[in-house]
C-alpha positions in Angstrom: 44.0 27.4 -60.2 43.7 26.5 -56.6 46.4 25.4 -54.1 46.9 21.6 -54.4 45.2 19.0 -52.2 45.4 15.2 -52.0 42.9 13.2 -54.1 41.2 10.0 -53.0 44.2 8.0 -54.3 46.6 10.0 -52.1 48.2 11.8 -55.1 48.6 15.6 -55.3 45.8 17.2 -57.2 44.7 20.7 -58.3 41.4 22.2 -59.5 40.4 24.1 -62.6 37.3 25.5 -64.1 36.2 27.6 -67.1 34.9 27.5 -70.6 36.1 24.7 -72.9 37.8 25.4 -76.3 39.8 23.4 -78.8 38.3 20.0 -78.1 40.0 17.1 -79.7 40.2 13.3 -79.4 42.8 10.7 -80.2 43.8 7.1 -79.3 46.4 7.0 -76.5 49.4 4.6 -76.6 47.6 2.3 -74.1 44.6 2.0 -76.5 42.2 4.2 -74.5 40.6 7.4 -75.8 42.4 10.6 -74.9 40.0 13.6 -75.0 41.8 17.0 -74.7 40.5 20.6 -74.4 41.9 24.0 -73.5 40.9 26.4 -70.7 42.8 29.7 -70.9 46.4 28.8 -71.7 46.3 25.3 -70.4 45.4 22.0 -72.2 43.9 19.2 -70.1 43.4 15.6 -71.1 40.9 13.0 -69.8 41.4 9.3 -70.5 38.5 7.0 -70.9 37.2 3.9 -72.8 34.4 6.0 -74.3 34.9 7.2 -77.8 32.6 10.2 -77.1 34.2 13.2 -75.5 32.5 14.2 -72.3 32.6 17.9 -73.2 32.3 20.1 -76.3 33.4 23.6 -77.1 31.6 26.2 -75.1 30.8 24.0 -72.1 31.5 25.6 -68.7 33.2 22.9 -66.6 34.9 22.2 -63.3 37.3 19.4 -62.5 40.3 18.1 -60.5 43.6 17.3 -62.3 47.1 16.1 -61.7 50.4 17.0 -63.3 51.9 13.9 -64.8 55.0 13.0 -66.9 55.1 11.0 -70.1 55.9 7.3 -69.5 58.7 7.5 -72.0 60.8 9.0 -69.2 61.1 12.5 -70.7 60.6 15.6 -68.8 57.5 16.6 -70.7 54.5 17.1 -68.5 50.8 17.0 -69.2 47.7 17.8 -67.2 45.5 14.7 -66.6 41.9 15.2 -65.4 40.7 12.9 -62.7 37.7 11.4 -64.6 35.2 11.2 -61.8 35.7 14.9 -60.9 34.7 16.4 -64.3 31.4 18.3 -64.0 29.7 20.2 -66.8 28.3 23.2 -64.9 26.6 24.8 -67.9 26.4 23.2 -71.3 27.1 25.2 -74.5 23.4 24.7 -75.4 22.5 27.2 -72.7 21.3 30.2 -74.7 22.1 32.8 -72.1 25.1 34.5 -70.5 26.4 33.1 -67.2 27.2 36.1 -65.1 28.9 34.3 -62.3 28.9 31.4 -59.9 27.7 30.6 -56.3 30.3 28.2 -54.9 30.8 25.9 -51.9 34.3 25.5 -50.6 35.8 23.2 -48.0 39.1 23.3 -46.1 40.7 20.4 -44.2 41.8 23.0 -41.6 38.2 23.7 -40.8 36.4 20.3 -40.6 32.6 20.4 -40.8 32.5 24.0 -42.1 31.6 25.0 -45.7 32.1 28.4 -47.2 29.3 29.6 -49.5 30.1 32.6 -51.6 29.9 34.0 -55.1 32.2 35.1 -57.9 31.9 36.7 -61.3 34.9 34.6 -62.4 35.3 30.9 -61.8 35.1 29.0 -58.5 38.5 27.5 -58.8 40.1 30.9 -59.3 38.3 32.2 -56.3 39.4 29.2 -54.2 43.0 29.9 -55.3 42.7 33.6 -54.3 41.3 32.8 -50.9 43.9 30.2 -50.3 46.6 32.8 -50.9 45.3 35.5 -48.5 43.5 33.8 -45.7 46.7 32.4 -44.0 45.2 29.0 -43.4 47.7 26.1 -43.7 45.8 24.3 -46.3 44.1 25.4 -49.5 40.4 25.6 -50.2 38.8 23.0 -52.4 35.8 23.5 -54.6 33.1 21.1 -53.6 30.4 22.4 -55.8 29.5 25.4 -58.0 26.3 26.7 -59.5 26.5 28.9 -62.7 24.1 31.8 -62.4 22.1 33.6 -65.1 21.3 36.7 -63.2 22.9 38.1 -60.1 25.2 35.6 -58.3 25.3 38.0 -55.3 21.5 37.8 -54.9 21.5 34.0 -55.1 24.3 33.9 -52.5 22.5 36.2 -50.1 19.2 34.3 -50.4 21.1 31.0 -49.8 22.7 32.5 -46.7 19.3 33.5 -45.4 18.0 30.0 -45.9 20.9 28.6 -43.9 21.0 31.4 -41.3 20.6 28.9 -38.4 23.8 27.1 -39.5 26.0 30.2 -39.9 29.4 30.1 -38.3 30.9 33.4 -39.4 30.3 35.7 -42.4 30.3 33.1 -45.1 30.9 29.8 -43.2 28.2 27.3 -42.4 28.2 24.1 -40.4 26.0 22.2 -42.7 26.2 19.1 -44.9 27.2 19.5 -48.6 23.8 18.2 -49.8 22.0 20.8 -47.6 24.3 23.6 -48.8 23.7 22.6 -52.5 19.9 22.4 -51.9 19.9 25.9 -50.4 21.8 27.4 -53.4 19.5 25.6 -56.0 16.4 26.7 -54.1 17.6 30.3 -54.0 18.3 30.3 -57.7 15.0 28.7 -58.6 13.0 31.1 -56.4 14.8 34.2 -57.7 14.9 33.2 -61.4 12.4 30.4 -62.1 12.5 31.0 -65.9 16.3 30.9 -66.0 16.5 27.8 -63.8 14.1 26.2 -66.3 16.4 27.3 -69.1 19.3 25.5 -67.4 17.2 22.3 -67.2 16.2 22.7 -70.9 19.9 23.1 -71.9 20.9 19.9 -70.1 18.0 18.1 -71.6 19.1 19.3 -75.1 22.6 18.2 -74.3 21.4 14.7 -73.4 19.4 14.5 -76.6 22.4 15.7 -78.7 24.7 13.3 -76.9 22.4 10.4 -77.7 22.6 11.4 -81.3 26.4 11.7 -81.2 26.6 8.2 -79.6 24.4 6.8 -82.3 26.6 8.3 -85.0 29.7 7.0 -83.3 28.1 3.6 -83.1 27.2 3.7 -86.8 30.8 4.7 -87.7 32.2 1.9 -85.5 29.8 -0.6 -87.0 31.0 0.5 -90.5 34.6 0.1 -89.5 34.0 -3.3 -88.0 32.2 -4.4 -91.2 35.1 -3.1 -93.4 37.6 -4.9 -91.1 35.6 -8.2 -91.4 35.4 -7.8 -95.2 39.1 -7.2 -95.4 39.9 -10.2 -93.2 37.6 -12.3 -95.5 39.4 -10.9 -98.6 42.8 -11.7 -97.1 41.7 -15.3 -96.3 40.2 -15.7 -99.8 43.4 -14.4 -101.4 45.3 -17.3 -99.9 43.1 -19.9 -101.6 43.8 -21.3 -105.1 40.9 -19.4 -106.6 41.9 -16.2 -104.7 45.4 -16.3 -106.0 44.2 -16.8 -109.5 41.7 -13.9 -109.4 44.1 -11.5 -107.7 47.6 -12.5 -108.9 46.9 -14.5 -112.1 47.5 -13.6 -115.8 45.9 -14.4 -119.1 47.6 -14.0 -122.4 46.9 -14.2 -126.1 49.7 -15.2 -128.4 49.5 -13.1 -131.6 52.6 -14.6 -133.1 54.9 -17.4 -132.0 58.7 -17.8 -132.5 59.6 -19.6 -135.7 62.1 -21.6 -133.7 63.4 -21.4 -130.1 65.9 -18.6 -129.8 69.3 -19.0 -128.2 68.7 -17.0 -125.1 72.4 -16.8 -124.2 74.5 -13.8 -124.9 77.4 -14.2 -127.4 80.6 -14.9 -125.5 84.1 -13.9 -126.5 85.1 -17.4 -127.3 82.0 -18.1 -129.3 82.7 -15.1 -131.4 86.3 -16.2 -131.7 85.2 -19.5 -133.1 82.7 -17.9 -135.4 79.5 -19.2 -133.7 76.3 -17.5 -135.0 73.7 -16.1 -132.6 70.6 -15.4 -134.6 68.5 -12.3 -134.0 65.1 -12.5 -132.2 62.6 -10.2 -130.6 60.2 -11.0 -127.7 57.4 -8.4 -127.7 55.0 -8.2 -124.8 52.0 -5.9 -124.4 50.8 -5.8 -120.7 47.7 -4.1 -119.2 48.9 -1.7 -116.5 47.1 0.8 -114.2 48.1 4.2 -113.1 45.8 5.9 -110.6 42.4 5.1 -112.1 43.3 4.6 -115.8 44.4 1.6 -117.7 47.2 1.8 -120.2 49.2 -0.7 -122.3 52.9 -1.2 -121.6 54.9 -2.3 -124.7 58.2 -4.1 -123.8 60.8 -5.5 -126.2 63.7 -7.7 -125.4 65.9 -9.6 -127.8 69.0 -9.4 -130.0 69.7 -7.5 -133.2 72.9 -7.9 -135.1 74.1 -10.1 -132.2 73.7 -7.2 -129.8 71.2 -7.1 -126.9 68.1 -5.0 -127.7 65.6 -3.5 -125.3 62.8 -0.9 -125.6 59.7 0.2 -123.7 56.8 2.3 -124.8 53.4 3.2 -123.5 50.0 3.2 -125.4 46.6 4.4 -124.2 44.8 2.1 -126.7 45.4 -1.7 -127.1 44.8 -1.7 -130.9 47.6 1.0 -131.3 50.0 -1.1 -129.3 49.2 -4.3 -131.3 49.6 -2.4 -134.6 52.9 -1.1 -133.5 54.1 -4.5 -132.3 53.2 -6.2 -135.6 55.3 -3.7 -137.6 58.2 -3.7 -135.1 60.1 -6.8 -136.3 59.7 -6.0 -140.0 61.1 -2.5 -139.6 64.1 -4.0 -137.9 64.4 -7.0 -140.3 64.0 -9.6 -137.6 62.2 -12.8 -138.8 62.1 -14.8 -135.5 59.8 -13.0 -133.0 56.9 -13.5 -130.7 54.0 -11.2 -129.8 51.9 -11.7 -126.6 49.2 -9.6 -125.0 49.1 -10.1 -121.2 46.3 -9.1 -119.0 46.3 -9.6 -115.2 43.1 -11.2 -114.0 42.6 -8.4 -111.5 41.6 -6.2 -114.5 39.2 -8.8 -115.8 35.6 -8.7 -114.7 34.8 -12.2 -115.9 38.2 -14.1 -115.9 38.2 -17.6 -117.4 38.0 -20.5 -115.0 41.4 -21.9 -114.0 41.8 -25.5 -115.3 42.3 -28.0 -112.4 45.9 -28.9 -113.5 47.0 -25.3 -114.0 48.9 -23.4 -111.3 47.6 -19.9 -110.4 51.1 -18.4 -110.8 51.3 -19.5 -114.4 49.9 -17.3 -117.1 46.9 -19.0 -118.8 46.8 -18.9 -122.6 43.4 -18.0 -124.1 42.2 -17.9 -127.7 41.2 -14.2 -127.5 40.1 -11.4 -125.2 36.9 -10.8 -127.2 34.5 -12.1 -124.5 36.4 -10.7 -121.5 35.4 -7.5 -119.8 38.6 -5.5 -119.0 38.3 -2.6 -116.6 40.5 -0.8 -114.1 40.8 -2.3 -110.6 40.2 -0.2 -107.5 42.7 0.9 -104.8 42.2 0.0 -101.2 44.2 1.2 -98.2 45.8 -1.9 -96.6 47.7 -0.7 -93.5 50.1 2.0 -94.7 49.9 1.0 -98.3 47.4 1.2 -101.2 46.8 -2.0 -103.0 44.8 -2.9 -106.2 41.9 -5.1 -105.4 39.0 -6.5 -107.5 
């Protein structure tokens, strides 16, 4: 990595280049997209409003970056890429080995001069090495670099020959950046026309694949938007009278009613002292319940036997078995006053009965039978951090 310099914003910046690995993307705390990747041992992050990462694994890239601290005030640092500086020098689609680079460096201590050289490593590493040994007060900055499939030395020498009239030393030239870039590209194209064409083809393939990736991201985003709109519509509907009935209502069939209204109170000490009699009763309820994707029938009993509270709960896989068990339950315990109800939440009914105008959605609706109703499991939907049953 090269000696630091000042970016256009006046902040200290450094340069890096190399082959991208470990690409990943996430949503940053400010809502923007944070695209990260690794070069060597360092991880760099570029922030943008684009869901598509500007690079993929295998790309040879060059960029400027700054060392920043997390906003939380901690001492943790991260390497933030200056977005406009990121350049893909050779896409991963290039089906050839890049043997080196021809680079163009500048230095504020030598205004108007550009250094044109070559390296078999990366331009940023070469700039760092030159900054450490040349003794100039400021570091070299990579202005541009050209990946070379072939001999980077040959391309450099041919570029030097093209710019011979502008030479100001061994590798320094008083020339504009555009003219220096043009000489390097011309040199590469003349020495390796087929390989220069391969570079063009690789970038064209990248553009085509990027278009396909953008279309896929757009499709995914459209699907998410649709699901969000549907969820908002469901939530709005769930607050209506009909919505509350369909999602939170209950239907029940009364298989047997109490012979008389039980005394729901528990026998007190004084009532027992004066010989008051609290008759036995049993309230049996069979309720449709769901676990994962399967419906089962919960059998609940509450009541009083021999003037003592009585509770029991069982589970049945089949409704008929639960009903048969419920019908025999009072007789086996010699209780004459009992009720049996079968309760089914409307969320499990495909064709729930219409709610009468005077009936409140929160009240269970009595029906003659369930024979004409289609009962099936509900489905789970992720709502925020929780899963909820929906129709």
